[in-house]
N, CA, C and O atoms as a GROMACS GRO file, in nm:
protein
  416
    1MET      N    1   1.078   1.476  -2.143
    1MET     CA    2   1.025   1.398  -2.031
    1MET      C    3   0.977   1.263  -2.085
    1MET      O    4   0.896   1.257  -2.177
    2SER      N    5   1.026   1.159  -2.026
    2SER     CA    6   0.996   1.025  -2.071
    2SER      C    7   0.864   0.975  -2.012
    2SER      O    8   0.821   1.021  -1.907
    3TYR      N    9   0.803   0.881  -2.080
    3TYR     CA   10   0.679   0.823  -2.028
    3TYR      C   11   0.706   0.737  -1.906
    3TYR      O   12   0.614   0.709  -1.829
    4LEU      N   13   0.830   0.693  -1.886
    4LEU     CA   14   0.863   0.612  -1.769
    4LEU      C   15   0.850   0.692  -1.639
    4LEU      O   16   0.827   0.635  -1.532
    5ILE      N   17   0.864   0.823  -1.649
    5ILE     CA   18   0.843   0.907  -1.531
    5ILE      C   19   0.696   0.901  -1.489
    5ILE      O   20   0.666   0.900  -1.370
    6TRP      N   21   0.607   0.897  -1.586
    6TRP     CA   22   0.464   0.885  -1.554
    6TRP      C   23   0.434   0.749  -1.493
    6TRP      O   24   0.354   0.738  -1.400
    7VAL      N   25   0.497   0.646  -1.544
    7VAL     CA   26   0.479   0.512  -1.488
    7VAL      C   27   0.529   0.509  -1.344
    7VAL      O   28   0.464   0.450  -1.257
    8ALA      N   29   0.643   0.572  -1.319
    8ALA     CA   30   0.696   0.579  -1.183
    8ALA      C   31   0.602   0.656  -1.090
    8ALA      O   32   0.582   0.617  -0.975
    9GLY      N   33   0.545   0.763  -1.140
    9GLY     CA   34   0.451   0.841  -1.058
    9GLY      C   35   0.328   0.761  -1.022
    9GLY      O   36   0.284   0.762  -0.907
   10PHE      N   37   0.270   0.691  -1.120
   10PHE     CA   38   0.153   0.609  -1.091
   10PHE      C   39   0.187   0.492  -0.998
   10PHE      O   40   0.104   0.452  -0.916
   11GLY      N   41   0.308   0.437  -1.011
   11GLY     CA   42   0.350   0.330  -0.921
   11GLY      C   43   0.363   0.379  -0.778
   11GLY      O   44   0.322   0.310  -0.684
   12ALA      N   45   0.419   0.497  -0.760
   12ALA     CA   46   0.432   0.553  -0.625
   12ALA      C   47   0.294   0.586  -0.566
   12ALA      O   48   0.272   0.568  -0.446
   13VAL      N   49   0.204   0.632  -0.649
   13VAL     CA   50   0.067   0.659  -0.601
   13VAL      C   51   0.001   0.528  -0.558
   13VAL      O   52  -0.073   0.526  -0.459
   14ALA      N   53   0.026   0.421  -0.630
   14ALA     CA   54  -0.030   0.291  -0.592
   14ALA      C   55   0.026   0.243  -0.459
   14ALA      O   56  -0.048   0.188  -0.377
   15VAL      N   57   0.156   0.262  -0.436
   15VAL     CA   58   0.217   0.222  -0.310
   15VAL      C   59   0.155   0.300  -0.194
   15VAL      O   60   0.123   0.243  -0.090
   16ILE      N   61   0.140   0.429  -0.211
   16ILE     CA   62   0.085   0.513  -0.105
   16ILE      C   63  -0.063   0.482  -0.083
   16ILE      O   64  -0.110   0.483   0.031
   17PHE      N   65  -0.137   0.454  -0.191
   17PHE     CA   66  -0.277   0.418  -0.177
   17PHE      C   67  -0.293   0.289  -0.096
   17PHE      O   68  -0.379   0.280  -0.008
   18LEU      N   69  -0.211   0.188  -0.126
   18LEU     CA   70  -0.218   0.062  -0.052
   18LEU      C   71  -0.180   0.080   0.094
   18LEU      O   72  -0.237   0.015   0.182
   19TRP      N   73  -0.085   0.169   0.122
   19TRP     CA   74  -0.048   0.198   0.260
   19TRP      C   75  -0.165   0.263   0.334
   19TRP      O   76  -0.196   0.224   0.447
   20LEU      N   77  -0.229   0.360   0.272
   20LEU     CA   78  -0.342   0.427   0.337
   20LEU      C   79  -0.460   0.332   0.357
   20LEU      O   80  -0.532   0.342   0.456
   21ARG      N   81  -0.480   0.240   0.263
   21ARG     CA   82  -0.586   0.140   0.279
   21ARG      C   83  -0.557   0.048   0.396
   21ARG      O   84  -0.647   0.017   0.475
   22ASP      N   85  -0.432   0.003   0.409
   22ASP     CA   86  -0.396  -0.081   0.523
   22ASP      C   87  -0.412  -0.005   0.655
   22ASP      O   88  -0.456  -0.062   0.755
   23ALA      N   89  -0.376   0.122   0.656
   23ALA     CA   90  -0.392   0.202   0.777
   23ALA      C   91  -0.540   0.218   0.813
   23ALA      O   92  -0.575   0.214   0.931
   24ARG      N   93  -0.625   0.235   0.714
   24ARG     CA   94  -0.769   0.247   0.740
   24ARG      C   95  -0.826   0.116   0.796
   24ARG      O   96  -0.906   0.119   0.889
   25ILE      N   97  -0.784   0.004   0.740
   25ILE     CA   98  -0.833  -0.125   0.788
   25ILE      C   99  -0.782  -0.149   0.930
   25ILE      O  100  -0.857  -0.201   1.013
   26PHE      N  101  -0.657  -0.113   0.959
   26PHE     CA  102  -0.607  -0.129   1.096
   26PHE      C  103  -0.685  -0.041   1.193
   26PHE      O  104  -0.718  -0.085   1.303
   27TYR      N  105  -0.714   0.080   1.153
   27TYR     CA  106  -0.789   0.171   1.241
   27TYR      C  107  -0.928   0.116   1.271
   27TYR      O  108  -0.977   0.130   1.384
   28ARG      N  109  -0.991   0.055   1.173
   28ARG     CA  110  -1.126   0.004   1.192
   28ARG      C  111  -1.131  -0.130   1.264
   28ARG      O  112  -1.226  -0.157   1.337
   29THR      N  113  -1.030  -0.217   1.245
   29THR     CA  114  -1.036  -0.351   1.302
   29THR      C  115  -0.939  -0.374   1.416
   29THR      O  116  -0.970  -0.450   1.508
   30GLY      N  117  -0.823  -0.311   1.414
   30GLY     CA  118  -0.722  -0.332   1.516
   30GLY      C  119  -0.646  -0.462   1.501
   30GLY      O  120  -0.585  -0.508   1.597
   31LEU      N  121  -0.649  -0.523   1.385
   31LEU     CA  122  -0.582  -0.651   1.363
   31LEU      C  123  -0.430  -0.632   1.352
   31LEU      O  124  -0.384  -0.536   1.291
   32PRO      N  125  -0.352  -0.723   1.412
   32PRO     CA  126  -0.206  -0.704   1.415
   32PRO      C  127  -0.139  -0.713   1.278
   32PRO      O  128  -0.037  -0.647   1.257
   33GLY      N  129  -0.192  -0.791   1.185
   33GLY     CA  130  -0.132  -0.798   1.052
   33GLY      C  131  -0.143  -0.666   0.978
   33GLY      O  132  -0.049  -0.626   0.909
   34TYR      N  133  -0.256  -0.600   0.991
   34TYR     CA  134  -0.273  -0.470   0.926
   34TYR      C  135  -0.198  -0.360   1.000
   34TYR      O  136  -0.162  -0.259   0.941
   35ARG      N  137  -0.175  -0.380   1.129
   35ARG     CA  138  -0.092  -0.285   1.203
   35ARG      C  139   0.050  -0.286   1.148
   35ARG      O  140   0.109  -0.182   1.122
   36LYS      N  141   0.104  -0.405   1.132
   36LYS     CA  142   0.239  -0.420   1.076
   36LYS      C  143   0.245  -0.362   0.935
   36LYS      O  144   0.340  -0.293   0.899
   37ALA      N  145   0.142  -0.391   0.855
   37ALA     CA  146   0.138  -0.341   0.718
   37ALA      C  147   0.129  -0.189   0.714
   37ALA      O  148   0.190  -0.125   0.629
   38ALA      N  149   0.052  -0.131   0.807
   38ALA     CA  150   0.039   0.015   0.809
   38ALA      C  151   0.170   0.081   0.851
   38ALA      O  152   0.208   0.183   0.795
   39TYR      N  153   0.237   0.024   0.949
   39TYR     CA  154   0.363   0.082   0.994
   39TYR      C  155   0.473   0.066   0.889
   39TYR      O  156   0.548   0.161   0.863
   40GLN      N  157   0.483  -0.050   0.829
   40GLN     CA  158   0.585  -0.069   0.727
   40GLN      C  159   0.550   0.002   0.597
   40GLN      O  160   0.638   0.030   0.515
   41GLY      N  161   0.423   0.032   0.578
   41GLY     CA  162   0.382   0.106   0.459
   41GLY      C  163   0.442   0.245   0.453
   41GLY      O  164   0.461   0.300   0.344
   42VAL      N  165   0.474   0.302   0.568
   42VAL     CA  166   0.541   0.432   0.569
   42VAL      C  167   0.677   0.420   0.501
   42VAL      O  168   0.714   0.504   0.419
   43LEU      N  169   0.750   0.315   0.534
   43LEU     CA  170   0.882   0.294   0.473
   43LEU      C  171   0.870   0.263   0.324
   43LEU      O  172   0.950   0.311   0.244
   44PHE      N  173   0.770   0.183   0.289
   44PHE     CA  174   0.754   0.150   0.148
   44PHE      C  175   0.708   0.271   0.067
   44PHE      O  176   0.747   0.286  -0.049
   45GLY      N  177   0.628   0.358   0.127
   45GLY     CA  178   0.590   0.482   0.060
   45GLY      C  179   0.710   0.571   0.037
   45GLY      O  180   0.722   0.636  -0.067
   46ALA      N  181   0.800   0.575   0.135
   46ALA     CA  182   0.922   0.653   0.119
   46ALA      C  183   1.011   0.594   0.010
   46ALA      O  184   1.074   0.667  -0.067
   47LEU      N  185   1.015   0.461   0.004
   47LEU     CA  186   1.093   0.394  -0.102
   47LEU      C  187   1.034   0.424  -0.240
   47LEU      O  188   1.109   0.446  -0.335
   48GLY      N  189   0.902   0.424  -0.250
   48GLY     CA  190   0.837   0.458  -0.376
   48GLY      C  191   0.862   0.602  -0.416
   48GLY      O  192   0.883   0.632  -0.534
   49THR      N  193   0.859   0.691  -0.319
   49THR     CA  194   0.887   0.832  -0.347
   49THR      C  195   1.032   0.851  -0.390
   49THR      O  196   1.061   0.932  -0.477
   50LEU      N  197   1.123   0.776  -0.328
   50LEU     CA  198   1.263   0.781  -0.369
   50LEU      C  199   1.277   0.731  -0.513
   50LEU      O  200   1.359   0.783  -0.589
   51GLY      N  201   1.197   0.632  -0.550
   51GLY     CA  202   1.199   0.584  -0.688
   51GLY      C  203   1.155   0.690  -0.787
   51GLY      O  204   1.211   0.701  -0.896
   52VAL      N  205   1.055   0.769  -0.749
   52VAL     CA  206   1.012   0.878  -0.837
   52VAL      C  207   1.122   0.984  -0.848
   52VAL      O  208   1.146   1.037  -0.956
   53GLU      N  209   1.188   1.012  -0.738
   53GLU     CA  210   1.297   1.110  -0.741
   53GLU      C  211   1.412   1.061  -0.831
   53GLU      O  212   1.472   1.139  -0.904
   54CYS      N  213   1.440   0.932  -0.825
   54CYS     CA  214   1.544   0.876  -0.914
   54CYS      C  215   1.500   0.887  -1.060
   54CYS      O  216   1.581   0.918  -1.147
   55ALA      N  217   1.373   0.861  -1.086
   55ALA     CA  218   1.323   0.870  -1.223
   55ALA      C  219   1.330   1.014  -1.274
   55ALA      O  220   1.358   1.037  -1.392
   56LEU      N  221   1.305   1.110  -1.187
   56LEU     CA  222   1.313   1.250  -1.228
   56LEU      C  223   1.458   1.295  -1.251
   56LEU      O  224   1.483   1.391  -1.323
   57ALA      N  225   1.553   1.224  -1.189
   57ALA     CA  226   1.694   1.258  -1.204
   57ALA      C  227   1.758   1.180  -1.319
   57ALA      O  228   1.878   1.152  -1.315
   58ASP      N  229   1.680   1.144  -1.418
   58ASP     CA  230   1.727   1.070  -1.537
   58ASP      C  231   1.782   0.932  -1.505
   58ASP      O  232   1.870   0.882  -1.576
   59LEU      N  233   1.731   0.870  -1.400
   59LEU     CA  234   1.763   0.731  -1.367
   59LEU      C  235   1.632   0.653  -1.363
   59LEU      O  236   1.591   0.603  -1.259
   60GLU      N  237   1.566   0.643  -1.481
   60GLU     CA  238   1.432   0.586  -1.486
   60GLU      C  239   1.427   0.441  -1.442
   60GLU      O  240   1.342   0.404  -1.362
   61LEU      N  241   1.517   0.358  -1.494
   61LEU     CA  242   1.511   0.215  -1.463
   61LEU      C  243   1.543   0.183  -1.317
   61LEU      O  244   1.473   0.101  -1.257
   62PRO      N  245   1.646   0.243  -1.256
   62PRO     CA  246   1.664   0.219  -1.112
   62PRO      C  247   1.547   0.271  -1.028
   62PRO      O  248   1.511   0.211  -0.927
   63GLY      N  249   1.488   0.382  -1.071
   63GLY     CA  250   1.372   0.434  -1.001
   63GLY      C  251   1.253   0.340  -1.009
   63GLY      O  252   1.184   0.318  -0.909
   64LEU      N  253   1.229   0.284  -1.128
   64LEU     CA  254   1.122   0.186  -1.142
   64LEU      C  255   1.151   0.060  -1.062
   64LEU      O  256   1.060  -0.004  -1.010
   65GLY      N  257   1.278   0.024  -1.054
   65GLY     CA  258   1.316  -0.091  -0.972
   65GLY      C  259   1.286  -0.069  -0.825
   65GLY      O  260   1.241  -0.161  -0.757
   66LEU      N  261   1.309   0.052  -0.775
   66LEU     CA  262   1.277   0.083  -0.636
   66LEU      C  263   1.126   0.077  -0.610
   66LEU      O  264   1.082   0.027  -0.507
   67ILE      N  265   1.049   0.127  -0.704
   67ILE     CA  266   0.903   0.124  -0.690
   67ILE      C  267   0.852  -0.019  -0.696
   67ILE      O  268   0.764  -0.057  -0.618
   68LEU      N  269   0.906  -0.098  -0.786
   68LEU     CA  270   0.868  -0.239  -0.794
   68LEU      C  271   0.906  -0.314  -0.666
   68LEU      O  272   0.831  -0.400  -0.620
   69ALA      N  273   1.021  -0.281  -0.609
   69ALA     CA  274   1.061  -0.343  -0.482
   69ALA      C  275   0.965  -0.304  -0.370
   69ALA      O  276   0.931  -0.387  -0.286
   70ALA      N  277   0.922  -0.179  -0.368
   70ALA     CA  278   0.827  -0.134  -0.266
   70ALA      C  279   0.694  -0.207  -0.279
   70ALA      O  280   0.636  -0.248  -0.179
   71LEU      N  281   0.646  -0.223  -0.401
   71LEU     CA  282   0.520  -0.297  -0.422
   71LEU      C  283   0.534  -0.444  -0.384
   71LEU      O  284   0.443  -0.501  -0.325
   72TYR      N  285   0.647  -0.504  -0.417
   72TYR     CA  286   0.670  -0.645  -0.385
   72TYR      C  287   0.677  -0.665  -0.234
   72TYR      O  288   0.614  -0.756  -0.180
   73LEU      N  289   0.754  -0.581  -0.166
   73LEU     CA  290   0.768  -0.595  -0.021
   73LEU      C  291   0.636  -0.568   0.050
   73LEU      O  292   0.607  -0.630   0.152
   74GLN      N  293   0.558  -0.476  -0.001
   74GLN     CA  294   0.429  -0.446   0.060
   74GLN      C  295   0.332  -0.562   0.046
   74GLN      O  296   0.248  -0.584   0.134
   75GLY      N  297   0.342  -0.636  -0.060
   75GLY     CA  298   0.254  -0.750  -0.081
   75GLY      C  299   0.294  -0.874  -0.003
   75GLY      O  300   0.214  -0.967   0.009
   76ARG      N  301   0.415  -0.878   0.050
   76ARG     CA  302   0.462  -0.996   0.123
   76ARG      C  303   0.420  -0.997   0.269
   76ARG      O  304   0.438  -1.099   0.336
   77ILE      N  305   0.365  -0.891   0.320
   77ILE     CA  306   0.327  -0.885   0.461
   77ILE      C  307   0.202  -0.971   0.481
   77ILE      O  308   0.105  -0.958   0.407
   78ALA      N  309   0.207  -1.058   0.581
   78ALA     CA  310   0.094  -1.147   0.609
   78ALA      C  311  -0.017  -1.068   0.677
   78ALA      O  312   0.005  -1.000   0.778
   79ARG      N  313  -0.138  -1.078   0.621
   79ARG     CA  314  -0.254  -1.009   0.675
   79ARG      C  315  -0.366  -1.110   0.700
   79ARG      O  316  -0.370  -1.217   0.638
   80GLU      N  317  -0.454  -1.075   0.789
   80GLU     CA  318  -0.567  -1.162   0.820
   80GLU      C  319  -0.672  -1.152   0.709
   80GLU      O  320  -0.681  -1.051   0.639
   81LYS      N  321  -0.750  -1.257   0.693
   81LYS     CA  322  -0.862  -1.256   0.598
   81LYS      C  323  -0.978  -1.181   0.664
   81LYS      O  324  -1.027  -1.222   0.768
   82ILE      N  325  -1.020  -1.072   0.602
   82ILE     CA  326  -1.129  -0.994   0.663
   82ILE      C  327  -1.252  -0.986   0.573
   82ILE      O  328  -1.359  -0.946   0.620
   83TRP      N  329  -1.239  -1.023   0.447
   83TRP     CA  330  -1.352  -1.014   0.356
   83TRP      C  331  -1.405  -1.152   0.321
   83TRP      O  332  -1.328  -1.246   0.303
   84GLU      N  333  -1.538  -1.161   0.312
   84GLU     CA  334  -1.600  -1.286   0.274
   84GLU      C  335  -1.687  -1.271   0.150
   84GLU      O  336  -1.670  -1.346   0.053
   85SER      N  337  -1.778  -1.175   0.150
   85SER     CA  338  -1.869  -1.160   0.037
   85SER      C  339  -1.883  -1.014  -0.006
   85SER      O  340  -1.985  -0.976  -0.064
   86GLU      N  341  -1.783  -0.931   0.021
   86GLU     CA  342  -1.790  -0.791  -0.015
   86GLU      C  343  -1.761  -0.771  -0.164
   86GLU      O  344  -1.700  -0.856  -0.229
   87SER      N  345  -1.805  -0.659  -0.214
   87SER     CA  346  -1.782  -0.630  -0.355
   87SER      C  347  -1.638  -0.583  -0.378
   87SER      O  348  -1.563  -0.558  -0.283
   88THR      N  349  -1.603  -0.571  -0.503
   88THR     CA  350  -1.469  -0.529  -0.539
   88THR      C  351  -1.441  -0.387  -0.494
   88THR      O  352  -1.330  -0.356  -0.450
   89VAL      N  353  -1.539  -0.300  -0.504
   89VAL     CA  354  -1.521  -0.161  -0.463
   89VAL      C  355  -1.499  -0.152  -0.313
   89VAL      O  356  -1.416  -0.073  -0.267
   90GLU      N  357  -1.572  -0.231  -0.235
   90GLU     CA  358  -1.553  -0.230  -0.090
   90GLU      C  359  -1.413  -0.281  -0.054
   90GLU      O  360  -1.351  -0.229   0.039
   91ARG      N  361  -1.364  -0.379  -0.125
   91ARG     CA  362  -1.229  -0.428  -0.100
   91ARG      C  363  -1.124  -0.327  -0.143
   91ARG      O  364  -1.021  -0.310  -0.076
   92LEU      N  365  -1.150  -0.259  -0.254
   92LEU     CA  366  -1.056  -0.160  -0.304
   92LEU      C  367  -1.034  -0.048  -0.203
   92LEU      O  368  -0.920  -0.006  -0.180
   93PHE      N  369  -1.142   0.000  -0.144
   93PHE     CA  370  -1.130   0.112  -0.051
   93PHE      C  371  -1.114   0.069   0.094
   93PHE      O  372  -1.104   0.155   0.182
   94GLY      N  373  -1.110  -0.061   0.122
   94GLY     CA  374  -1.084  -0.108   0.256
   94GLY      C  375  -1.201  -0.098   0.350
   94GLY      O  376  -1.181  -0.079   0.471
   95SER      N  377  -1.323  -0.109   0.300
   95SER     CA  378  -1.440  -0.104   0.387
   95SER      C  379  -1.453  -0.234   0.463
   95SER      O  380  -1.458  -0.342   0.403
   96THR      N  381  -1.459  -0.225   0.595
   96THR     CA  382  -1.475  -0.343   0.678
   96THR      C  383  -1.576  -0.314   0.788
   96THR      O  384  -1.610  -0.199   0.814
   97THR      N  385  -1.623  -0.418   0.849
   97THR     CA  386  -1.711  -0.399   0.965
   97THR      C  387  -1.625  -0.389   1.089
   97THR      O  388  -1.521  -0.454   1.101
   98ARG      N  389  -1.668  -0.308   1.180
   98ARG     CA  390  -1.596  -0.294   1.305
   98ARG      C  391  -1.633  -0.407   1.398
   98ARG      O  392  -1.750  -0.444   1.406
   99PRO      N  393  -1.536  -0.463   1.468
   99PRO     CA  394  -1.570  -0.571   1.561
   99PRO      C  395  -1.650  -0.518   1.679
   99PRO      O  396  -1.629  -0.406   1.725
  100ARG      N  397  -1.742  -0.601   1.727
  100ARG     CA  398  -1.823  -0.559   1.841
  100ARG      C  399  -1.740  -0.561   1.967
  100ARG      O  400  -1.656  -0.649   1.986
  101ALA      N  401  -1.765  -0.464   2.054
  101ALA     CA  402  -1.692  -0.460   2.182
  101ALA      C  403  -1.747  -0.563   2.279
  101ALA      O  404  -1.673  -0.620   2.360
  102ASN      N  405  -1.878  -0.587   2.272
  102ASN     CA  406  -1.943  -0.681   2.363
  102ASN      C  407  -1.978  -0.807   2.284
  102ASN      O  408  -2.080  -0.810   2.214
  103LYS      N  409  -1.896  -0.910   2.295
  103LYS     CA  410  -1.916  -1.031   2.214
  103LYS      C  411  -1.988  -1.138   2.295
  103LYS      O  412  -1.930  -1.241   2.328
  104LYS      N  413  -2.113  -1.114   2.326
  104LYS     CA  414  -2.192  -1.213   2.400
  104LYS      C  415  -2.279  -1.291   2.306
  104LYS      O  416  -2.353  -1.379   2.350
   0.00000   0.00000   0.00000
């Protein structure tokens, strides 16, 4: 078993983590950029998982290429700026404030 399989596994976990973070931010804020990112994150997570499957089938480099493509495409989606002075941990886990329903 090659160490590249472990790299592929961690890459796929990163893709899925970023997708779940975008979904959490969309659920809390309802912003359209995060909605698009959450919906497309399903496809990118599947692409990352396909990359791991390729790596397990002795095609490590094409599998890593698929995972890298998933990470690249996931980062290209335009999102709104939601953080101003939050800490790194809050940004990592997608902690945001919910918008008020009554904006008077």
